[in-house]
N, C-alpha and C positions, 0 to 999 in steps of 0.2 A: 504494500500500500504506500509506503514512504517513497519507493522508487517511482511510482506512478505520479505522485505529487511533485517530486523533484524534476521529473521529465516535463511536466506541465509548466513549472516555474521557469525552467531553463528556456523553454520555447517562447514563453511570453516575454522574458527578458531580452532574448535575442531579437524578437520582433520589434521591440521598442528602440533598440540601438541598431543603427544601420550597419551593414557590412562595410569594412574598410575600403573594399574596391568600389562599392557604390558611392562612398564618400568622396573618393578621388574623382569619380565621374562628375558628381555634383560640383565639386570644387573647380574643376576645369571649365564648367559652364558659367561660373560667376565671373563678372568682369573684374579686371585687376584694379587694385587701389592705386591712388596717386602717390608719388614719392613723399609728398608732404603729409599724408595721412598716417595715423598711428596704427601699425600692424597689430599690436596687442588689442586695441579697441575693436579692430575688424574681427579678430578671433573670439573676443569676448562676446560679441553680438551673435556669433554663429556657433557658440559652444554646444548648443542643444541640437542644432542641425547637423554639425560635423564634429561629433565628440572625440573621435580618435585623432583626427588631424588637429583639432584645437588643443588637445592636451600636448601633442608633439610640438606645436608651434609655441605654446607658452613655455615649454621646457627649454627650447632652443633659442627663442627670441628674448628671453628675459635676461636681465643683467645678473652677473654672478654676485652673490651676496657678500662675499668676502675676498680678500686678496691673498689668502693663505696658500692657495694652489700656485699662484704665480710666484710668491715668495719662496716656496719650496723648489720651484724650477730654477730660480736664480741662485738659491743656495747650493743645489746640486751642480749647477754650472760652475760656481765658484770652487767647488771641490774637485771638479774634473779639470778645469783650466787653472793651473797654478804656475808658480815660477819654473818648476821643472818641466811642465808640459805647455809652455806658452806658444810653441810653434805648431800646435795641432791645427790642421786644416779646419776652417769653420764648418764645412759639411760633416766632417767626422765628429766635431763637437756636438752638432745637432743630433747625429745618430746616437752618440753616447748618452746624451740627455734623454732621448726617446727611450732607449733601452733601460736606462736607470729608472725612469718613471714607470714603465709597463712591466718590468720584470720583478717588481717587488712582490 
C-alpha cells in the first residue's frame, strides 16, 4: 500500500516540475534580455516556470560570498613560486596550482 502511494506522489511531483529538456526548449523561445538588465531578476521572475535552469543560473551568476577561495589560491601560488623556483614557466605555475587545488 505504501508503494502505491509513493508511486502516486512521485508522479504528481514530476508532473508539477517540468522536465529539464522541456525547460531548455522553453528557455530558447524566450527573447534575450538586454545587457543593461539584471540577469538575476530575469531568473527570479521565471523560477517557477524554469526551476532547474533558474537554480543553475542563481548558483553560477551570483557573487561569491567570501574571498577565502581566492586567498587560498594565492597562498598556494606563493608556496609553489618561491626564491628557489622563480624561473618556472607561468603555464607550469598555472598547472601546478590547478593540480594542488583539485588533488586535495
